[in-house]
C-alpha atoms as one frame of an Amber mdcrd trajectory, in Angstrom:
protein
  10.008 -40.609  20.448   9.727 -37.050  19.158  12.462 -34.727  18.053  14.091
 -32.537  20.693  13.339 -28.872  19.986  15.035 -25.825  21.443  12.164 -23.440
  22.170  14.436 -20.394  22.150  15.522 -21.222  18.591  11.933 -21.782  17.528
  10.956 -18.345  18.868  13.916 -16.727  17.100  13.089 -18.487  13.834   9.461
 -17.358  14.086  10.548 -13.762  14.762  12.901 -13.862  11.763  10.117 -15.145
   9.527   7.770 -12.373  10.688  10.498  -9.761  10.160  11.141 -11.094   6.657
   7.429 -10.921   5.838   7.260  -7.322   7.104  10.365  -6.419   5.098   8.804
  -7.865   1.942   5.637  -5.844   2.517   7.717  -2.692   3.026   9.684  -3.346
  -0.167   6.420  -3.569  -2.063   4.910  -0.476  -0.446   7.918   1.822  -0.292
  10.361   0.347  -2.768   9.380   2.354  -5.827  11.631   5.005  -7.358  10.632
   8.645  -7.046   9.949   8.921 -10.774   7.421   6.085 -10.609   5.710   7.634
  -7.574   5.369  11.057  -9.198   4.117   9.506 -12.438   1.421   7.632 -10.549
   0.426  10.795  -8.648   0.162  12.770 -11.893  -1.935  10.057 -13.531  -4.246
   9.908 -10.524  -4.651  13.713 -10.490  -5.461  13.707 -14.210  -7.961  10.898
 -13.762  -9.655  12.713 -10.863  -9.836  15.997 -12.751 -11.383  14.267 -15.771
 -13.869  12.516 -13.515 -14.800  15.758 -11.752 -15.088  17.513 -15.117 -18.058
  15.335 -15.999 -20.125  16.459 -13.010 -23.467  18.057 -13.802 -23.263  20.282
 -10.727 -20.431  21.388  -8.505 -19.697  19.756  -5.142 -20.882  22.864  -3.219
 -24.014  23.265  -5.343 -27.205  21.708  -4.080 -29.532  19.591  -6.163 -31.292
  21.463  -8.942 -34.987  22.037  -8.322
């Protein structure tokens, strides 16, 4: 004979597990200090400006003929 299971408890346990997973994802996405966020933004801006600096023609310029 199988184990008796309270379906209400199972639903609550499942909801808790989903909430914990969402909380973990939020901690990863939003849990960085401001200094780390600004440092990453500055590095990305520098990388993009260096990348754009190597263009042979500007973004508004058409292809050279």
